[in-house]
C-alpha positions as CSV (number, residue, x, y, z in Angstrom):
1,M,10.2,-37.5,85.7
2,P,11.1,-36.0,82.3
3,T,8.3,-34.2,80.5
4,T,9.5,-34.4,76.8
5,L,5.9,-34.5,75.6
6,T,5.1,-31.1,77.1
7,A,8.1,-29.4,75.5
8,P,7.3,-27.1,72.6
9,A,8.5,-28.0,69.1
10,H,11.4,-25.5,69.2
11,F,12.8,-26.7,72.5
12,A,15.3,-29.3,71.1
13,E,16.8,-27.0,68.6
14,D,17.0,-24.0,70.9
15,F,18.6,-26.2,73.6
16,Q,21.3,-27.5,71.3
17,L,22.1,-23.9,70.1
18,L,22.3,-22.5,73.6
19,A,24.3,-25.5,74.8
20,A,26.8,-24.9,72.0
21,E,27.1,-21.2,72.8
22,L,27.6,-21.9,76.5
23,N,30.2,-24.6,75.8
24,S,32.1,-22.1,73.6
25,A,31.9,-19.5,76.3
26,F,33.3,-21.8,78.9
27,M,36.1,-22.8,76.5
28,N,36.9,-19.1,75.9
29,A,37.0,-18.4,79.6
30,D,39.4,-21.3,80.1
31,L,41.5,-20.0,77.3
32,F,41.6,-16.5,78.8
33,D,42.5,-17.8,82.3
34,C,45.2,-20.2,81.0
35,L,46.7,-17.9,78.4
36,F,46.9,-14.8,80.7
37,D,48.0,-16.5,83.8
38,D,50.8,-14.5,85.5
39,S,53.3,-17.3,84.8
40,N,52.9,-16.7,81.0
41,S,53.5,-12.9,81.0
42,G,57.2,-13.2,80.2
43,P,56.9,-15.3,77.0
44,L,53.8,-13.4,75.8
45,N,55.3,-9.9,76.4
46,Q,58.6,-11.0,74.8
47,A,56.9,-12.4,71.8
48,S,54.4,-9.6,71.1
49,P,52.8,-7.6,73.9
50,W,50.5,-5.7,71.5
51,F,49.2,-8.8,69.8
52,F,48.4,-10.6,73.1
53,R,46.8,-7.6,74.7
54,T,44.5,-7.4,71.6
55,V,43.7,-11.1,72.1
56,Q,43.0,-10.5,75.7
57,D,40.6,-7.6,75.0
58,L,38.8,-9.5,72.2
59,L,38.3,-12.6,74.3
60,F,37.0,-10.6,77.3
61,D,34.6,-8.5,75.1
62,D,33.4,-11.7,73.4
63,L,32.5,-13.2,76.8
64,I,30.7,-10.0,77.8
65,L,28.7,-10.1,74.6
66,T,27.9,-13.8,75.0
67,I,26.6,-13.4,78.5
68,S,24.6,-10.4,77.5
69,R,22.9,-12.3,74.7
70,L,22.2,-15.2,76.9
71,T,20.5,-12.9,79.5
72,D,18.5,-10.9,77.0
73,A,14.7,-11.0,77.1
74,S,13.0,-13.9,75.2
75,T,11.4,-11.4,72.7
76,T,12.3,-8.0,71.4
77,L,9.8,-5.9,69.4
78,G,7.8,-9.1,68.7
79,R,10.8,-11.1,67.5
80,S,12.0,-14.2,69.4
81,N,15.5,-14.2,70.8
82,L,17.7,-17.3,71.5
83,T,18.1,-16.8,75.3
84,L,17.9,-18.6,78.6
85,A,14.6,-16.9,79.3
86,R,13.1,-18.4,76.1
87,L,14.2,-21.8,77.2
88,V,12.9,-21.4,80.8
89,E,9.5,-20.3,79.5
90,T,9.1,-23.8,78.0
91,I,8.4,-25.0,81.6
92,D,4.7,-24.8,82.1
93,R,4.1,-22.6,85.1
94,G,0.6,-23.9,85.8
95,R,1.6,-27.6,85.8
96,F,5.2,-27.4,87.2
97,S,5.1,-24.3,89.3
98,E,7.9,-25.3,91.7
99,T,10.3,-26.2,88.9
100,R,9.4,-23.0,87.0
101,E,10.0,-20.9,90.1
102,G,13.4,-22.5,90.6
103,A,14.3,-21.7,87.0
104,D,13.0,-18.1,87.3
105,A,15.0,-17.6,90.5
106,T,18.2,-18.7,88.7
107,L,17.4,-16.3,85.9
108,R,17.1,-13.5,88.5
109,K,20.5,-14.4,90.0
110,I,22.1,-14.3,86.5
111,A,20.5,-11.0,85.8
112,E,21.9,-9.6,89.0
113,V,25.4,-10.9,88.3
114,A,25.4,-9.9,84.6
115,A,24.1,-6.4,85.2
116,K,27.6,-4.8,85.2
117,L,28.6,-6.8,82.2
118,R,25.5,-5.7,80.3
119,E,26.4,-2.1,81.1
120,H,29.7,-2.6,79.2
121,R,27.7,-4.3,76.3
122,N,25.2,-1.4,76.2
123,Q,27.6,1.5,76.7
124,R,30.9,0.4,75.3
125,L,30.4,-2.5,72.8
126,A,27.0,-2.2,71.2
127,H,27.4,1.6,70.9
128,K,29.6,4.3,72.3
129,D,28.1,6.1,75.2
130,L,29.5,9.6,75.2
131,L,30.3,9.9,78.9
132,A,31.9,6.4,79.0
133,S,33.9,7.2,75.9
134,R,35.3,10.5,77.3
135,V,36.3,9.0,80.6
136,S,39.0,6.4,79.9
137,G,40.6,4.3,82.5
138,A,44.2,3.1,82.7
139,P,44.9,-0.5,81.7
140,A,44.5,-2.8,84.6
141,E,47.5,-4.4,86.2
142,S,45.8,-7.8,86.4
143,P,43.5,-9.7,84.0
144,A,41.3,-10.5,87.0
145,A,40.2,-6.8,87.2
146,L,40.0,-5.7,83.5
147,F,38.5,-2.5,82.1
148,L,38.8,-0.2,85.1
149,N,37.0,2.6,83.3
150,P,35.6,5.4,85.7
151,G,32.7,5.8,83.3
152,L,31.6,2.1,83.8
153,P,31.5,-0.4,86.6
154,P,34.7,-2.5,87.0
155,V,34.3,-6.0,85.7
156,G,36.6,-9.0,85.6
157,M,36.7,-12.7,85.1
158,V,35.1,-13.3,88.5
159,H,31.9,-11.8,87.1
160,I,32.2,-13.8,83.9
161,R,32.7,-17.1,85.7
162,E,29.8,-16.5,88.1
163,A,27.5,-15.7,85.2
164,L,28.6,-18.8,83.2
165,V,28.1,-21.1,86.2
166,L,24.6,-19.7,86.8
167,A,23.7,-20.0,83.1
168,E,24.8,-23.7,83.2
169,Q,22.6,-24.2,86.2
170,A,19.6,-22.7,84.3
171,L,20.2,-24.8,81.2
172,S,20.7,-27.9,83.4
173,L,17.5,-27.4,85.2
174,V,15.5,-27.1,82.0
175,S,17.2,-30.1,80.5
176,Q,16.5,-32.1,83.6
177,H,12.9,-31.1,83.4
178,H,12.3,-32.0,79.8
179,T,14.7,-34.9,79.2
180,G,15.7,-36.2,82.6
181,T,19.3,-35.5,81.9
182,P,21.2,-32.5,83.4
183,F,23.5,-30.3,81.3
184,L,27.2,-30.0,82.0
185,H,29.4,-27.9,79.7
186,S,32.1,-29.8,77.8
187,S,34.9,-29.1,75.3
188,S,36.6,-31.2,72.6
189,I,39.8,-29.2,73.1
190,D,42.3,-29.6,75.9
191,V,42.7,-25.9,76.5
192,P,45.4,-26.0,79.2
193,R,47.5,-28.3,77.0
194,A,47.0,-26.2,73.9
195,V,48.1,-23.1,75.8
196,S,51.0,-24.9,77.3
197,N,52.2,-25.9,73.9
198,L,51.8,-22.3,72.6
199,V,53.7,-20.8,75.5
200,E,56.5,-23.4,75.2
201,A,56.9,-22.6,71.5
202,L,57.0,-18.9,72.2
203,S,59.5,-19.4,75.0
204,A,61.7,-21.4,72.7
205,V,61.8,-18.6,70.2
206,A,61.8,-15.6,72.5
207,F,64.4,-16.8,74.9
208,G,66.6,-18.6,72.3
209,T,66.3,-22.2,73.4
210,E,65.6,-23.2,69.9
211,P,66.1,-21.6,66.5
212,P,63.1,-19.7,65.1
213,L,61.0,-21.3,62.4
214,G,62.6,-21.1,59.0
215,E,66.1,-21.4,60.5
216,R,66.1,-25.0,61.4
217,P,68.9,-27.1,59.9
C-alpha cells in the first residue's frame, strides 16, 4: 500500500529530478551502444575518426560522472546531495524495516558495481591523480572495454549498464513504496532510429552514394 503521507516534502521534487537524470543516462548509454556498434565503424572512421572518438570519450565519461553522482552520499559537509541514498532515506526504517532493508541492499550492490567507475571519477575526471596520469594505457580495441589504463581499473559499458539497472531498481522500489507505482526509465527519442539515420547520411557522403550537402542539383 502506498505511503504518500509518510514521504517528506522534498520527495516528489527529488524523485522527478533523479528520474530525469536516470532517463538521460539510459538514453546516453543507448546512444553509445548504437553509435559505436562495430557495424558503424566504417562510416564513422571514414567521416571523421577524431570527432567520433571524442564523442565516444565524452559520452563514456559523462556516464561515469552520472553514476558517481547518483551513488554519492546523501550529505557532504552538512549539505544535501541529490542522490539515490537521499531518496532511500525517505523510507522510515522503524515503520517499514523490510522495505528499507531491501532498498539499502540495492544501494550496497550499486556501490559495489560502481566502485571502479568512481575510481575513474575521483582520479581521472574530478582531478588528475599523479600516478594515474603518468601511466597511460593504449586505446582499447573495443568500446566494450574502454579506458584500459594500468593506473586505474578497467571499466566498460558492462559496468555502466549494470549500475544503471540497479539504480533503476532502487528508484522503482522507493517509488513503489511512496506512490504505489514502479519506475521504469523512458525516452522520448528513438535512439536506434536516430543513429541509423545519422550513419546512413554519413555513409552516403563518405562512400559516394549521394552528393555531399551543398552540391545537390
